[in-house]
C-alpha positions in Angstrom: 75.7 137.0 -49.6 78.2 134.6 -47.3 78.5 138.2 -45.0 75.1 138.6 -44.6 75.0 134.5 -43.9 77.3 135.2 -41.2 75.8 138.2 -40.0 72.4 136.0 -39.4 73.6 133.5 -37.9 75.5 135.2 -35.3 72.2 137.6 -34.7 70.1 134.4 -33.8 73.1 132.5 -31.6 73.3 136.5 -29.7 69.3 136.0 -29.4 69.3 132.5 -28.3 72.0 133.8 -25.5 70.2 137.2 -24.2 66.6 135.1 -23.9 68.7 132.7 -21.1 67.6 129.6 -22.8 71.0 127.5 -22.3 73.6 126.8 -19.5 73.3 128.1 -16.6 76.8 130.6 -16.3 79.2 129.3 -13.5 82.7 130.3 -12.6 85.1 127.9 -11.1 86.6 127.7 -7.9 90.3 126.9 -7.5 90.7 124.3 -4.8 94.4 123.6 -3.6 95.2 120.3 -2.5 98.5 119.1 -0.5 99.7 116.2 1.5 98.8 114.5 -1.6 100.6 110.9 -1.3 99.2 107.8 -2.0 99.1 103.8 -0.6 97.5 100.2 -2.3 93.7 100.2 -1.7 92.7 98.6 0.9 91.3 95.1 -0.2 87.5 96.0 -0.2 88.4 99.2 -2.7 90.0 96.6 -5.3 87.5 93.9 -5.5 86.0 93.7 -8.9 88.5 96.2 -10.6 88.7 96.4 -14.2 91.7 97.8 -16.0 90.7 100.2 -18.5 90.7 99.3 -22.2 92.7 96.4 -21.6 93.1 93.4 -20.1 96.2 93.6 -18.2 96.9 93.4 -14.7 96.7 96.3 -13.2 97.1 97.6 -8.8 94.8 99.8 -7.5 95.6 103.1 -5.3 94.1 105.2 -3.2 95.6 108.8 -3.6 94.6 111.1 -0.6 94.9 114.6 0.7 93.9 118.1 1.6 91.4 119.6 -0.2 91.8 123.5 0.9 88.8 125.4 -0.2 89.2 129.4 0.4 86.3 130.1 -1.5 84.2 130.1 1.5 81.6 128.8 -0.1 80.5 124.7 -0.3 82.1 123.9 -3.6 80.2 120.9 -5.7 81.3 118.5 -8.3 85.7 119.7 -8.0 87.6 117.9 -10.6 90.9 116.8 -9.8 93.7 117.3 -11.7 97.1 115.9 -11.4 100.0 114.0 -12.9 101.2 110.5 -12.2 104.7 109.1 -13.3 106.3 105.5 -12.6 109.6 104.9 -11.0 111.4 105.2 -14.2 109.3 109.1 -14.8 106.9 107.3 -17.5 103.0 108.8 -17.1 100.5 105.9 -15.9 97.9 107.8 -17.5 99.0 109.4 -20.7 96.9 111.9 -22.0 94.9 112.6 -19.2 94.7 115.4 -17.0 91.7 114.7 -15.0 91.9 111.6 -12.5 88.9 112.1 -10.4 85.8 114.3 -8.3 85.5 115.2 -5.7 81.4 115.3 -4.9 81.4 118.4 -2.2 84.3 120.3 -0.8 83.4 122.7 2.8 84.9 125.5 3.1 88.5 125.4 4.8 89.9 122.4 4.7 88.9 118.9 3.9 89.9 115.3 3.1 89.5 113.3 -0.1 90.4 110.2 -1.8 90.7 109.4 -5.2 91.0 105.1 -6.4 93.1 105.2 -9.3 94.3 101.5 -11.5 98.0 101.4 -13.0 98.6 98.7 -14.8 101.1 96.3 -12.7 103.9 96.5 -15.1 104.5 100.2 -14.3 107.4 100.3 -11.3 106.8 101.9 -8.0 107.2 104.2 -6.2 105.1 106.5 -8.2 105.2 110.3 -8.3 102.4 112.7 -8.0 103.2 115.9 -9.6 100.3 119.1 -10.3 97.7 117.9 -8.3 95.2 120.3 -8.6 91.2 120.7 -8.2 88.5 122.9 -9.4 84.4 123.0 -9.4 81.7 124.8 -8.8 79.9 126.5 -5.5 76.3 125.7 -7.5 75.1 122.2 -9.2 75.8 123.1 -13.0 72.4 122.3 -15.1 70.8 122.4 -18.2 67.9 125.3 -17.9 66.5 124.8 -21.2 64.0 122.6 -22.5 
């Protein structure tokens, strides 16, 4: 009886997948990030900044660098991943690998920037490690109704 229910469920899922209803399959395209550095945000970037989940003071930093897209195609919705540590090697964003995104990465090399808010009690200099990005060569969209 249990085996019959499992087989029926798998059959329904298989038919659903073959019917073309659902998400369009997309492959992630890796984007290399180089020359990654940071600086305090210009005043206009820091205006209205809110530290997530806390009322503690936070410092605004702008992370910049080069995004290298070797795919030959425009990459959209690229997620930026990386690790940020303070001067004492403490993580500044625990349990958070995704730091932000890049809307479009053209083929070749281009500049990117990312604004981050870091608790004011975490000492500088910051250490930026394992930065990379990946995105899609077309917009990811739901094709079902």
